[in-house]
Chimera marker file (.cmm) of the C-alpha trace (Angstrom):
<marker_set name="trace">
<marker id="1" x="12.804" y="8.298" z="-11.732" r="1" g="1" b="0" radius="0.5"/>
<marker id="2" x="9.908" y="9.269" z="-9.755" r="1" g="1" b="0" radius="0.5"/>
<marker id="3" x="10.423" y="11.222" z="-6.725" r="1" g="1" b="0" radius="0.5"/>
<marker id="4" x="7.014" y="11.373" z="-5.492" r="1" g="1" b="0" radius="0.5"/>
<marker id="5" x="6.591" y="7.464" z="-5.755" r="1" g="1" b="0" radius="0.5"/>
<marker id="6" x="9.896" y="7.118" z="-3.957" r="1" g="1" b="0" radius="0.5"/>
<marker id="7" x="8.538" y="9.595" z="-1.095" r="1" g="1" b="0" radius="0.5"/>
<marker id="8" x="5.396" y="7.584" z="-1.155" r="1" g="1" b="0" radius="0.5"/>
<marker id="9" x="7.154" y="4.427" z="-0.686" r="1" g="1" b="0" radius="0.5"/>
<marker id="10" x="9.245" y="5.835" z="2.342" r="1" g="1" b="0" radius="0.5"/>
<marker id="11" x="5.971" y="6.968" z="4.144" r="1" g="1" b="0" radius="0.5"/>
<marker id="12" x="4.185" y="3.658" z="3.294" r="1" g="1" b="0" radius="0.5"/>
<marker id="13" x="7.005" y="1.849" z="4.805" r="1" g="1" b="0" radius="0.5"/>
<marker id="14" x="6.895" y="3.710" z="7.993" r="1" g="1" b="0" radius="0.5"/>
<marker id="15" x="3.188" y="3.110" z="8.495" r="1" g="1" b="0" radius="0.5"/>
<marker id="16" x="3.171" y="-0.495" z="7.289" r="1" g="1" b="0" radius="0.5"/>
<marker id="17" x="5.830" y="-1.108" z="9.912" r="1" g="1" b="0" radius="0.5"/>
<marker id="18" x="3.702" y="0.545" z="12.652" r="1" g="1" b="0" radius="0.5"/>
<marker id="19" x="0.612" y="-1.586" z="11.565" r="1" g="1" b="0" radius="0.5"/>
<marker id="20" x="2.677" y="-4.734" z="11.746" r="1" g="1" b="0" radius="0.5"/>
<marker id="21" x="3.991" y="-3.950" z="15.377" r="1" g="1" b="0" radius="0.5"/>
<marker id="22" x="0.282" y="-3.057" z="16.435" r="1" g="1" b="0" radius="0.5"/>
<marker id="23" x="-0.789" y="-6.449" z="15.136" r="1" g="1" b="0" radius="0.5"/>
<marker id="24" x="1.790" y="-7.983" z="17.497" r="1" g="1" b="0" radius="0.5"/>
<marker id="25" x="4.380" y="-9.068" z="14.904" r="1" g="1" b="0" radius="0.5"/>
<marker id="26" x="7.963" y="-9.486" z="15.733" r="1" g="1" b="0" radius="0.5"/>
<marker id="27" x="10.419" y="-6.889" z="14.882" r="1" g="1" b="0" radius="0.5"/>
<marker id="28" x="12.031" y="-8.806" z="12.286" r="1" g="1" b="0" radius="0.5"/>
<marker id="29" x="8.723" y="-9.184" z="10.561" r="1" g="1" b="0" radius="0.5"/>
<marker id="30" x="7.806" y="-5.635" z="10.913" r="1" g="1" b="0" radius="0.5"/>
<marker id="31" x="11.091" y="-4.889" z="9.205" r="1" g="1" b="0" radius="0.5"/>
<marker id="32" x="10.667" y="-7.441" z="6.411" r="1" g="1" b="0" radius="0.5"/>
<marker id="33" x="7.067" y="-5.616" z="5.967" r="1" g="1" b="0" radius="0.5"/>
<marker id="34" x="8.724" y="-2.320" z="5.846" r="1" g="1" b="0" radius="0.5"/>
<marker id="35" x="10.987" y="-3.197" z="3.167" r="1" g="1" b="0" radius="0.5"/>
<marker id="36" x="8.142" y="-4.775" z="1.152" r="1" g="1" b="0" radius="0.5"/>
<marker id="37" x="6.228" y="-1.478" z="1.488" r="1" g="1" b="0" radius="0.5"/>
<marker id="38" x="8.897" y="0.602" z="0.420" r="1" g="1" b="0" radius="0.5"/>
<marker id="39" x="8.985" y="-1.427" z="-2.688" r="1" g="1" b="0" radius="0.5"/>
<marker id="40" x="5.679" y="-1.911" z="-3.404" r="1" g="1" b="0" radius="0.5"/>
<marker id="41" x="5.421" y="0.357" z="-6.462" r="1" g="1" b="0" radius="0.5"/>
<marker id="42" x="8.526" y="-0.767" z="-7.958" r="1" g="1" b="0" radius="0.5"/>
<marker id="43" x="6.577" y="-1.844" z="-11.006" r="1" g="1" b="0" radius="0.5"/>
<marker id="44" x="5.921" y="1.845" z="-11.654" r="1" g="1" b="0" radius="0.5"/>
<marker id="45" x="9.313" y="1.944" z="-13.027" r="1" g="1" b="0" radius="0.5"/>
<marker id="46" x="8.404" y="-0.161" z="-16.017" r="1" g="1" b="0" radius="0.5"/>
<marker id="47" x="5.583" y="2.378" z="-16.801" r="1" g="1" b="0" radius="0.5"/>
<marker id="48" x="6.038" y="5.247" z="-19.120" r="1" g="1" b="0" radius="0.5"/>
<marker id="49" x="7.039" y="8.481" z="-17.074" r="1" g="1" b="0" radius="0.5"/>
<marker id="50" x="4.314" y="10.392" z="-18.322" r="1" g="1" b="0" radius="0.5"/>
<marker id="51" x="1.655" y="7.891" z="-17.115" r="1" g="1" b="0" radius="0.5"/>
<marker id="52" x="2.917" y="8.026" z="-13.543" r="1" g="1" b="0" radius="0.5"/>
<marker id="53" x="2.980" y="11.927" z="-13.490" r="1" g="1" b="0" radius="0.5"/>
<marker id="54" x="-0.133" y="12.627" z="-15.581" r="1" g="1" b="0" radius="0.5"/>
<marker id="55" x="-2.467" y="15.362" z="-14.302" r="1" g="1" b="0" radius="0.5"/>
<marker id="56" x="-6.221" y="14.525" z="-14.627" r="1" g="1" b="0" radius="0.5"/>
<marker id="57" x="-7.930" y="11.251" z="-15.114" r="1" g="1" b="0" radius="0.5"/>
<marker id="58" x="-6.334" y="8.202" z="-16.846" r="1" g="1" b="0" radius="0.5"/>
<marker id="59" x="-7.978" y="7.215" z="-20.112" r="1" g="1" b="0" radius="0.5"/>
<marker id="60" x="-9.149" y="3.541" z="-20.163" r="1" g="1" b="0" radius="0.5"/>
<marker id="61" x="-6.340" y="2.398" z="-21.931" r="1" g="1" b="0" radius="0.5"/>
<marker id="62" x="-3.796" y="4.337" z="-19.502" r="1" g="1" b="0" radius="0.5"/>
<marker id="63" x="-5.566" y="2.907" z="-16.480" r="1" g="1" b="0" radius="0.5"/>
<marker id="64" x="-5.201" y="-0.529" z="-18.023" r="1" g="1" b="0" radius="0.5"/>
<marker id="65" x="-1.581" y="-0.022" z="-18.199" r="1" g="1" b="0" radius="0.5"/>
<marker id="66" x="-1.393" y="1.512" z="-14.832" r="1" g="1" b="0" radius="0.5"/>
<marker id="67" x="-2.856" y="-1.500" z="-13.014" r="1" g="1" b="0" radius="0.5"/>
<marker id="68" x="-0.286" y="-3.636" z="-14.487" r="1" g="1" b="0" radius="0.5"/>
<marker id="69" x="2.426" y="-2.162" z="-11.994" r="1" g="1" b="0" radius="0.5"/>
<marker id="70" x="1.801" y="-4.717" z="-9.344" r="1" g="1" b="0" radius="0.5"/>
<marker id="71" x="2.352" y="-7.539" z="-12.015" r="1" g="1" b="0" radius="0.5"/>
<marker id="72" x="5.402" y="-5.842" z="-13.453" r="1" g="1" b="0" radius="0.5"/>
<marker id="73" x="6.764" y="-5.169" z="-10.203" r="1" g="1" b="0" radius="0.5"/>
<marker id="74" x="6.833" y="-8.765" z="-9.080" r="1" g="1" b="0" radius="0.5"/>
<marker id="75" x="8.414" y="-9.801" z="-12.229" r="1" g="1" b="0" radius="0.5"/>
<marker id="76" x="11.414" y="-7.485" z="-11.138" r="1" g="1" b="0" radius="0.5"/>
<marker id="77" x="11.538" y="-9.525" z="-7.849" r="1" g="1" b="0" radius="0.5"/>
<marker id="78" x="13.430" y="-12.834" z="-8.418" r="1" g="1" b="0" radius="0.5"/>
<marker id="79" x="11.709" y="-15.421" z="-6.259" r="1" g="1" b="0" radius="0.5"/>
<marker id="80" x="14.671" y="-17.569" z="-4.714" r="1" g="1" b="0" radius="0.5"/>
<marker id="81" x="13.152" y="-19.386" z="-1.668" r="1" g="1" b="0" radius="0.5"/>
<marker id="82" x="13.961" y="-16.596" z="0.508" r="1" g="1" b="0" radius="0.5"/>
<marker id="83" x="11.302" y="-15.758" z="3.056" r="1" g="1" b="0" radius="0.5"/>
<marker id="84" x="12.139" y="-12.072" z="2.869" r="1" g="1" b="0" radius="0.5"/>
<marker id="85" x="11.920" y="-12.298" z="-0.867" r="1" g="1" b="0" radius="0.5"/>
<marker id="86" x="8.638" y="-13.875" z="-0.526" r="1" g="1" b="0" radius="0.5"/>
<marker id="87" x="7.186" y="-10.975" z="1.611" r="1" g="1" b="0" radius="0.5"/>
<marker id="88" x="8.464" y="-8.183" z="-0.884" r="1" g="1" b="0" radius="0.5"/>
<marker id="89" x="6.859" y="-10.313" z="-3.744" r="1" g="1" b="0" radius="0.5"/>
<marker id="90" x="3.698" y="-10.744" z="-2.093" r="1" g="1" b="0" radius="0.5"/>
<marker id="91" x="3.427" y="-7.199" z="-0.836" r="1" g="1" b="0" radius="0.5"/>
<marker id="92" x="4.281" y="-6.044" z="-4.577" r="1" g="1" b="0" radius="0.5"/>
<marker id="93" x="1.945" y="-8.299" z="-6.330" r="1" g="1" b="0" radius="0.5"/>
<marker id="94" x="-1.164" y="-8.280" z="-4.206" r="1" g="1" b="0" radius="0.5"/>
<marker id="95" x="-1.047" y="-4.727" z="-2.500" r="1" g="1" b="0" radius="0.5"/>
<marker id="96" x="-4.115" y="-3.608" z="-4.660" r="1" g="1" b="0" radius="0.5"/>
<marker id="97" x="-6.242" y="-6.576" z="-4.105" r="1" g="1" b="0" radius="0.5"/>
<marker id="98" x="-9.199" y="-5.484" z="-1.810" r="1" g="1" b="0" radius="0.5"/>
<marker id="99" x="-11.067" y="-7.617" z="1.044" r="1" g="1" b="0" radius="0.5"/>
<marker id="100" x="-14.302" y="-7.848" z="-0.823" r="1" g="1" b="0" radius="0.5"/>
<marker id="101" x="-12.413" y="-9.385" z="-3.943" r="1" g="1" b="0" radius="0.5"/>
<marker id="102" x="-12.857" y="-6.020" z="-6.041" r="1" g="1" b="0" radius="0.5"/>
<marker id="103" x="-9.175" y="-5.372" z="-6.460" r="1" g="1" b="0" radius="0.5"/>
<marker id="104" x="-6.570" y="-6.368" z="-8.888" r="1" g="1" b="0" radius="0.5"/>
<marker id="105" x="-4.776" y="-8.376" z="-10.526" r="1" g="1" b="0" radius="0.5"/>
<marker id="106" x="-6.320" y="-11.473" z="-9.219" r="1" g="1" b="0" radius="0.5"/>
<marker id="107" x="-9.528" y="-10.619" z="-7.341" r="1" g="1" b="0" radius="0.5"/>
<marker id="108" x="-8.468" y="-12.449" z="-4.169" r="1" g="1" b="0" radius="0.5"/>
<marker id="109" x="-10.557" y="-11.952" z="-1.195" r="1" g="1" b="0" radius="0.5"/>
<marker id="110" x="-10.218" y="-11.804" z="2.536" r="1" g="1" b="0" radius="0.5"/>
<marker id="111" x="-7.541" y="-14.254" z="4.018" r="1" g="1" b="0" radius="0.5"/>
<marker id="112" x="-6.515" y="-15.344" z="0.470" r="1" g="1" b="0" radius="0.5"/>
<marker id="113" x="-4.850" y="-11.947" z="0.353" r="1" g="1" b="0" radius="0.5"/>
<marker id="114" x="-1.387" y="-12.328" z="2.016" r="1" g="1" b="0" radius="0.5"/>
<marker id="115" x="-1.309" y="-10.344" z="5.224" r="1" g="1" b="0" radius="0.5"/>
<marker id="116" x="1.846" y="-8.140" z="4.092" r="1" g="1" b="0" radius="0.5"/>
<marker id="117" x="-0.501" y="-6.991" z="1.017" r="1" g="1" b="0" radius="0.5"/>
<marker id="118" x="-3.449" y="-6.203" z="3.452" r="1" g="1" b="0" radius="0.5"/>
<marker id="119" x="-1.210" y="-4.127" z="5.546" r="1" g="1" b="0" radius="0.5"/>
<marker id="120" x="0.163" y="-2.144" z="2.740" r="1" g="1" b="0" radius="0.5"/>
<marker id="121" x="-3.079" y="-1.674" z="1.151" r="1" g="1" b="0" radius="0.5"/>
<marker id="122" x="-4.251" y="0.368" z="4.155" r="1" g="1" b="0" radius="0.5"/>
<marker id="123" x="-0.869" y="2.276" z="4.435" r="1" g="1" b="0" radius="0.5"/>
<marker id="124" x="-0.910" y="2.987" z="0.631" r="1" g="1" b="0" radius="0.5"/>
<marker id="125" x="-4.153" y="4.425" z="0.420" r="1" g="1" b="0" radius="0.5"/>
<marker id="126" x="-3.686" y="6.525" z="3.781" r="1" g="1" b="0" radius="0.5"/>
<marker id="127" x="-0.635" y="8.157" z="2.193" r="1" g="1" b="0" radius="0.5"/>
<marker id="128" x="-2.082" y="8.442" z="-1.237" r="1" g="1" b="0" radius="0.5"/>
<marker id="129" x="-5.158" y="10.282" z="0.100" r="1" g="1" b="0" radius="0.5"/>
<marker id="130" x="-3.339" y="12.365" z="2.494" r="1" g="1" b="0" radius="0.5"/>
<marker id="131" x="-0.736" y="13.756" z="0.061" r="1" g="1" b="0" radius="0.5"/>
<marker id="132" x="-1.363" y="15.936" z="-3.000" r="1" g="1" b="0" radius="0.5"/>
<marker id="133" x="-0.920" y="13.942" z="-6.204" r="1" g="1" b="0" radius="0.5"/>
<marker id="134" x="-0.602" y="15.380" z="-9.771" r="1" g="1" b="0" radius="0.5"/>
<marker id="135" x="-4.258" y="14.518" z="-10.301" r="1" g="1" b="0" radius="0.5"/>
<marker id="136" x="-5.708" y="15.588" z="-6.984" r="1" g="1" b="0" radius="0.5"/>
<marker id="137" x="-5.391" y="17.450" z="-3.962" r="1" g="1" b="0" radius="0.5"/>
<marker id="138" x="-4.482" y="16.237" z="-0.569" r="1" g="1" b="0" radius="0.5"/>
<marker id="139" x="-7.317" y="15.187" z="1.705" r="1" g="1" b="0" radius="0.5"/>
<marker id="140" x="-7.964" y="15.932" z="5.456" r="1" g="1" b="0" radius="0.5"/>
<marker id="141" x="-6.909" y="13.731" z="8.124" r="1" g="1" b="0" radius="0.5"/>
<marker id="142" x="-10.605" y="13.318" z="8.988" r="1" g="1" b="0" radius="0.5"/>
<marker id="143" x="-11.686" y="12.820" z="5.667" r="1" g="1" b="0" radius="0.5"/>
<marker id="144" x="-9.171" y="10.030" z="5.037" r="1" g="1" b="0" radius="0.5"/>
<marker id="145" x="-10.059" y="8.258" z="8.151" r="1" g="1" b="0" radius="0.5"/>
<marker id="146" x="-13.845" y="8.398" z="7.412" r="1" g="1" b="0" radius="0.5"/>
<marker id="147" x="-12.834" y="6.982" z="4.015" r="1" g="1" b="0" radius="0.5"/>
<marker id="148" x="-10.791" y="4.075" z="5.372" r="1" g="1" b="0" radius="0.5"/>
<marker id="149" x="-13.207" y="3.038" z="8.313" r="1" g="1" b="0" radius="0.5"/>
<marker id="150" x="-16.047" y="3.187" z="5.664" r="1" g="1" b="0" radius="0.5"/>
<marker id="151" x="-14.023" y="0.814" z="3.519" r="1" g="1" b="0" radius="0.5"/>
<marker id="152" x="-13.272" y="-1.565" z="6.443" r="1" g="1" b="0" radius="0.5"/>
<marker id="153" x="-14.548" y="-5.087" z="5.610" r="1" g="1" b="0" radius="0.5"/>
<marker id="154" x="-15.191" y="-3.877" z="1.972" r="1" g="1" b="0" radius="0.5"/>
<marker id="155" x="-11.668" y="-2.793" z="0.876" r="1" g="1" b="0" radius="0.5"/>
<marker id="156" x="-9.776" y="-3.511" z="3.748" r="1" g="1" b="0" radius="0.5"/>
<marker id="157" x="-9.200" y="-6.158" z="6.073" r="1" g="1" b="0" radius="0.5"/>
<marker id="158" x="-11.111" y="-4.868" z="9.582" r="1" g="1" b="0" radius="0.5"/>
<marker id="159" x="-8.481" y="-6.387" z="11.620" r="1" g="1" b="0" radius="0.5"/>
<marker id="160" x="-5.654" y="-4.448" z="9.905" r="1" g="1" b="0" radius="0.5"/>
<marker id="161" x="-7.724" y="-1.268" z="9.943" r="1" g="1" b="0" radius="0.5"/>
<marker id="162" x="-8.197" y="-1.406" z="13.639" r="1" g="1" b="0" radius="0.5"/>
<marker id="163" x="-4.331" y="-1.714" z="13.971" r="1" g="1" b="0" radius="0.5"/>
<marker id="164" x="-3.703" y="0.979" z="11.783" r="1" g="1" b="0" radius="0.5"/>
<marker id="165" x="-6.139" y="3.247" z="13.600" r="1" g="1" b="0" radius="0.5"/>
<marker id="166" x="-4.259" y="2.090" z="16.851" r="1" g="1" b="0" radius="0.5"/>
<marker id="167" x="-0.830" y="2.749" z="15.431" r="1" g="1" b="0" radius="0.5"/>
<marker id="168" x="-2.123" y="6.277" z="14.231" r="1" g="1" b="0" radius="0.5"/>
<marker id="169" x="-3.468" y="7.299" z="17.693" r="1" g="1" b="0" radius="0.5"/>
<marker id="170" x="-0.154" y="6.042" z="19.371" r="1" g="1" b="0" radius="0.5"/>
<marker id="171" x="1.870" y="8.328" z="16.932" r="1" g="1" b="0" radius="0.5"/>
<marker id="172" x="-0.696" y="11.443" z="17.556" r="1" g="1" b="0" radius="0.5"/>
<marker id="173" x="0.027" y="10.763" z="21.497" r="1" g="1" b="0" radius="0.5"/>
<marker id="174" x="3.748" y="10.578" z="20.938" r="1" g="1" b="0" radius="0.5"/>
<marker id="175" x="3.774" y="13.645" z="18.978" r="1" g="1" b="0" radius="0.5"/>
<marker id="176" x="1.623" y="15.693" z="21.674" r="1" g="1" b="0" radius="0.5"/>
<marker id="177" x="3.885" y="14.521" z="24.452" r="1" g="1" b="0" radius="0.5"/>
<link id1="1" id2="2" r="1" g="1" b="0" radius="0.2"/>
<link id1="2" id2="3" r="1" g="1" b="0" radius="0.2"/>
<link id1="3" id2="4" r="1" g="1" b="0" radius="0.2"/>
<link id1="4" id2="5" r="1" g="1" b="0" radius="0.2"/>
<link id1="5" id2="6" r="1" g="1" b="0" radius="0.2"/>
<link id1="6" id2="7" r="1" g="1" b="0" radius="0.2"/>
<link id1="7" id2="8" r="1" g="1" b="0" radius="0.2"/>
<link id1="8" id2="9" r="1" g="1" b="0" radius="0.2"/>
<link id1="9" id2="10" r="1" g="1" b="0" radius="0.2"/>
<link id1="10" id2="11" r="1" g="1" b="0" radius="0.2"/>
<link id1="11" id2="12" r="1" g="1" b="0" radius="0.2"/>
<link id1="12" id2="13" r="1" g="1" b="0" radius="0.2"/>
<link id1="13" id2="14" r="1" g="1" b="0" radius="0.2"/>
<link id1="14" id2="15" r="1" g="1" b="0" radius="0.2"/>
<link id1="15" id2="16" r="1" g="1" b="0" radius="0.2"/>
<link id1="16" id2="17" r="1" g="1" b="0" radius="0.2"/>
<link id1="17" id2="18" r="1" g="1" b="0" radius="0.2"/>
<link id1="18" id2="19" r="1" g="1" b="0" radius="0.2"/>
<link id1="19" id2="20" r="1" g="1" b="0" radius="0.2"/>
<link id1="20" id2="21" r="1" g="1" b="0" radius="0.2"/>
<link id1="21" id2="22" r="1" g="1" b="0" radius="0.2"/>
<link id1="22" id2="23" r="1" g="1" b="0" radius="0.2"/>
<link id1="23" id2="24" r="1" g="1" b="0" radius="0.2"/>
<link id1="24" id2="25" r="1" g="1" b="0" radius="0.2"/>
<link id1="25" id2="26" r="1" g="1" b="0" radius="0.2"/>
<link id1="26" id2="27" r="1" g="1" b="0" radius="0.2"/>
<link id1="27" id2="28" r="1" g="1" b="0" radius="0.2"/>
<link id1="28" id2="29" r="1" g="1" b="0" radius="0.2"/>
<link id1="29" id2="30" r="1" g="1" b="0" radius="0.2"/>
<link id1="30" id2="31" r="1" g="1" b="0" radius="0.2"/>
<link id1="31" id2="32" r="1" g="1" b="0" radius="0.2"/>
<link id1="32" id2="33" r="1" g="1" b="0" radius="0.2"/>
<link id1="33" id2="34" r="1" g="1" b="0" radius="0.2"/>
<link id1="34" id2="35" r="1" g="1" b="0" radius="0.2"/>
<link id1="35" id2="36" r="1" g="1" b="0" radius="0.2"/>
<link id1="36" id2="37" r="1" g="1" b="0" radius="0.2"/>
<link id1="37" id2="38" r="1" g="1" b="0" radius="0.2"/>
<link id1="38" id2="39" r="1" g="1" b="0" radius="0.2"/>
<link id1="39" id2="40" r="1" g="1" b="0" radius="0.2"/>
<link id1="40" id2="41" r="1" g="1" b="0" radius="0.2"/>
<link id1="41" id2="42" r="1" g="1" b="0" radius="0.2"/>
<link id1="42" id2="43" r="1" g="1" b="0" radius="0.2"/>
<link id1="43" id2="44" r="1" g="1" b="0" radius="0.2"/>
<link id1="44" id2="45" r="1" g="1" b="0" radius="0.2"/>
<link id1="45" id2="46" r="1" g="1" b="0" radius="0.2"/>
<link id1="46" id2="47" r="1" g="1" b="0" radius="0.2"/>
<link id1="47" id2="48" r="1" g="1" b="0" radius="0.2"/>
<link id1="48" id2="49" r="1" g="1" b="0" radius="0.2"/>
<link id1="49" id2="50" r="1" g="1" b="0" radius="0.2"/>
<link id1="50" id2="51" r="1" g="1" b="0" radius="0.2"/>
<link id1="51" id2="52" r="1" g="1" b="0" radius="0.2"/>
<link id1="52" id2="53" r="1" g="1" b="0" radius="0.2"/>
<link id1="53" id2="54" r="1" g="1" b="0" radius="0.2"/>
<link id1="54" id2="55" r="1" g="1" b="0" radius="0.2"/>
<link id1="55" id2="56" r="1" g="1" b="0" radius="0.2"/>
<link id1="56" id2="57" r="1" g="1" b="0" radius="0.2"/>
<link id1="57" id2="58" r="1" g="1" b="0" radius="0.2"/>
<link id1="58" id2="59" r="1" g="1" b="0" radius="0.2"/>
<link id1="59" id2="60" r="1" g="1" b="0" radius="0.2"/>
<link id1="60" id2="61" r="1" g="1" b="0" radius="0.2"/>
<link id1="61" id2="62" r="1" g="1" b="0" radius="0.2"/>
<link id1="62" id2="63" r="1" g="1" b="0" radius="0.2"/>
<link id1="63" id2="64" r="1" g="1" b="0" radius="0.2"/>
<link id1="64" id2="65" r="1" g="1" b="0" radius="0.2"/>
<link id1="65" id2="66" r="1" g="1" b="0" radius="0.2"/>
<link id1="66" id2="67" r="1" g="1" b="0" radius="0.2"/>
<link id1="67" id2="68" r="1" g="1" b="0" radius="0.2"/>
<link id1="68" id2="69" r="1" g="1" b="0" radius="0.2"/>
<link id1="69" id2="70" r="1" g="1" b="0" radius="0.2"/>
<link id1="70" id2="71" r="1" g="1" b="0" radius="0.2"/>
<link id1="71" id2="72" r="1" g="1" b="0" radius="0.2"/>
<link id1="72" id2="73" r="1" g="1" b="0" radius="0.2"/>
<link id1="73" id2="74" r="1" g="1" b="0" radius="0.2"/>
<link id1="74" id2="75" r="1" g="1" b="0" radius="0.2"/>
<link id1="75" id2="76" r="1" g="1" b="0" radius="0.2"/>
<link id1="76" id2="77" r="1" g="1" b="0" radius="0.2"/>
<link id1="77" id2="78" r="1" g="1" b="0" radius="0.2"/>
<link id1="78" id2="79" r="1" g="1" b="0" radius="0.2"/>
<link id1="79" id2="80" r="1" g="1" b="0" radius="0.2"/>
<link id1="80" id2="81" r="1" g="1" b="0" radius="0.2"/>
<link id1="81" id2="82" r="1" g="1" b="0" radius="0.2"/>
<link id1="82" id2="83" r="1" g="1" b="0" radius="0.2"/>
<link id1="83" id2="84" r="1" g="1" b="0" radius="0.2"/>
<link id1="84" id2="85" r="1" g="1" b="0" radius="0.2"/>
<link id1="85" id2="86" r="1" g="1" b="0" radius="0.2"/>
<link id1="86" id2="87" r="1" g="1" b="0" radius="0.2"/>
<link id1="87" id2="88" r="1" g="1" b="0" radius="0.2"/>
<link id1="88" id2="89" r="1" g="1" b="0" radius="0.2"/>
<link id1="89" id2="90" r="1" g="1" b="0" radius="0.2"/>
<link id1="90" id2="91" r="1" g="1" b="0" radius="0.2"/>
<link id1="91" id2="92" r="1" g="1" b="0" radius="0.2"/>
<link id1="92" id2="93" r="1" g="1" b="0" radius="0.2"/>
<link id1="93" id2="94" r="1" g="1" b="0" radius="0.2"/>
<link id1="94" id2="95" r="1" g="1" b="0" radius="0.2"/>
<link id1="95" id2="96" r="1" g="1" b="0" radius="0.2"/>
<link id1="96" id2="97" r="1" g="1" b="0" radius="0.2"/>
<link id1="97" id2="98" r="1" g="1" b="0" radius="0.2"/>
<link id1="98" id2="99" r="1" g="1" b="0" radius="0.2"/>
<link id1="99" id2="100" r="1" g="1" b="0" radius="0.2"/>
<link id1="100" id2="101" r="1" g="1" b="0" radius="0.2"/>
<link id1="101" id2="102" r="1" g="1" b="0" radius="0.2"/>
<link id1="102" id2="103" r="1" g="1" b="0" radius="0.2"/>
<link id1="103" id2="104" r="1" g="1" b="0" radius="0.2"/>
<link id1="104" id2="105" r="1" g="1" b="0" radius="0.2"/>
<link id1="105" id2="106" r="1" g="1" b="0" radius="0.2"/>
<link id1="106" id2="107" r="1" g="1" b="0" radius="0.2"/>
<link id1="107" id2="108" r="1" g="1" b="0" radius="0.2"/>
<link id1="108" id2="109" r="1" g="1" b="0" radius="0.2"/>
<link id1="109" id2="110" r="1" g="1" b="0" radius="0.2"/>
<link id1="110" id2="111" r="1" g="1" b="0" radius="0.2"/>
<link id1="111" id2="112" r="1" g="1" b="0" radius="0.2"/>
<link id1="112" id2="113" r="1" g="1" b="0" radius="0.2"/>
<link id1="113" id2="114" r="1" g="1" b="0" radius="0.2"/>
<link id1="114" id2="115" r="1" g="1" b="0" radius="0.2"/>
<link id1="115" id2="116" r="1" g="1" b="0" radius="0.2"/>
<link id1="116" id2="117" r="1" g="1" b="0" radius="0.2"/>
<link id1="117" id2="118" r="1" g="1" b="0" radius="0.2"/>
<link id1="118" id2="119" r="1" g="1" b="0" radius="0.2"/>
<link id1="119" id2="120" r="1" g="1" b="0" radius="0.2"/>
<link id1="120" id2="121" r="1" g="1" b="0" radius="0.2"/>
<link id1="121" id2="122" r="1" g="1" b="0" radius="0.2"/>
<link id1="122" id2="123" r="1" g="1" b="0" radius="0.2"/>
<link id1="123" id2="124" r="1" g="1" b="0" radius="0.2"/>
<link id1="124" id2="125" r="1" g="1" b="0" radius="0.2"/>
<link id1="125" id2="126" r="1" g="1" b="0" radius="0.2"/>
<link id1="126" id2="127" r="1" g="1" b="0" radius="0.2"/>
<link id1="127" id2="128" r="1" g="1" b="0" radius="0.2"/>
<link id1="128" id2="129" r="1" g="1" b="0" radius="0.2"/>
<link id1="129" id2="130" r="1" g="1" b="0" radius="0.2"/>
<link id1="130" id2="131" r="1" g="1" b="0" radius="0.2"/>
<link id1="131" id2="132" r="1" g="1" b="0" radius="0.2"/>
<link id1="132" id2="133" r="1" g="1" b="0" radius="0.2"/>
<link id1="133" id2="134" r="1" g="1" b="0" radius="0.2"/>
<link id1="134" id2="135" r="1" g="1" b="0" radius="0.2"/>
<link id1="135" id2="136" r="1" g="1" b="0" radius="0.2"/>
<link id1="136" id2="137" r="1" g="1" b="0" radius="0.2"/>
<link id1="137" id2="138" r="1" g="1" b="0" radius="0.2"/>
<link id1="138" id2="139" r="1" g="1" b="0" radius="0.2"/>
<link id1="139" id2="140" r="1" g="1" b="0" radius="0.2"/>
<link id1="140" id2="141" r="1" g="1" b="0" radius="0.2"/>
<link id1="141" id2="142" r="1" g="1" b="0" radius="0.2"/>
<link id1="142" id2="143" r="1" g="1" b="0" radius="0.2"/>
<link id1="143" id2="144" r="1" g="1" b="0" radius="0.2"/>
<link id1="144" id2="145" r="1" g="1" b="0" radius="0.2"/>
<link id1="145" id2="146" r="1" g="1" b="0" radius="0.2"/>
<link id1="146" id2="147" r="1" g="1" b="0" radius="0.2"/>
<link id1="147" id2="148" r="1" g="1" b="0" radius="0.2"/>
<link id1="148" id2="149" r="1" g="1" b="0" radius="0.2"/>
<link id1="149" id2="150" r="1" g="1" b="0" radius="0.2"/>
<link id1="150" id2="151" r="1" g="1" b="0" radius="0.2"/>
<link id1="151" id2="152" r="1" g="1" b="0" radius="0.2"/>
<link id1="152" id2="153" r="1" g="1" b="0" radius="0.2"/>
<link id1="153" id2="154" r="1" g="1" b="0" radius="0.2"/>
<link id1="154" id2="155" r="1" g="1" b="0" radius="0.2"/>
<link id1="155" id2="156" r="1" g="1" b="0" radius="0.2"/>
<link id1="156" id2="157" r="1" g="1" b="0" radius="0.2"/>
<link id1="157" id2="158" r="1" g="1" b="0" radius="0.2"/>
<link id1="158" id2="159" r="1" g="1" b="0" radius="0.2"/>
<link id1="159" id2="160" r="1" g="1" b="0" radius="0.2"/>
<link id1="160" id2="161" r="1" g="1" b="0" radius="0.2"/>
<link id1="161" id2="162" r="1" g="1" b="0" radius="0.2"/>
<link id1="162" id2="163" r="1" g="1" b="0" radius="0.2"/>
<link id1="163" id2="164" r="1" g="1" b="0" radius="0.2"/>
<link id1="164" id2="165" r="1" g="1" b="0" radius="0.2"/>
<link id1="165" id2="166" r="1" g="1" b="0" radius="0.2"/>
<link id1="166" id2="167" r="1" g="1" b="0" radius="0.2"/>
<link id1="167" id2="168" r="1" g="1" b="0" radius="0.2"/>
<link id1="168" id2="169" r="1" g="1" b="0" radius="0.2"/>
<link id1="169" id2="170" r="1" g="1" b="0" radius="0.2"/>
<link id1="170" id2="171" r="1" g="1" b="0" radius="0.2"/>
<link id1="171" id2="172" r="1" g="1" b="0" radius="0.2"/>
<link id1="172" id2="173" r="1" g="1" b="0" radius="0.2"/>
<link id1="173" id2="174" r="1" g="1" b="0" radius="0.2"/>
<link id1="174" id2="175" r="1" g="1" b="0" radius="0.2"/>
<link id1="175" id2="176" r="1" g="1" b="0" radius="0.2"/>
<link id1="176" id2="177" r="1" g="1" b="0" radius="0.2"/>
</marker_set>
């Protein structure tokens, strides 16, 4: 229903898998995180389409609806004891939690946030800032990286930020070769 949400999910999944590999995770774990990242915004399917595509600021009421998407997405994922489903569920439900507890929906802090969600959080913000949205222009790479570095230890897990920066550097070197 939302082409940009789908494209965003694809890009976030690539970056999330790269971060997982930089953290030394196995290929199977990186693949599971890639799938979780691909589906992290699935709850937006339950929101009114005009809300997802709205230009400009959301009203307080619209914002309250929008921040329901992690919980709505988690409800779409049936927990069945599968470790893969648990990773997808955790990535979906907790990807807007912030390292300092300022996120949503549960205000979890630090290691209480599942690692998959801490990884997706960095990749999600990176992609959201780097691409134009109906409500904002794309940011430069420099401005985006300054923002993410500045939120390390506040919004983001510093360990994940370092892995993200290492992944990004490896991609730049690969592209230059």
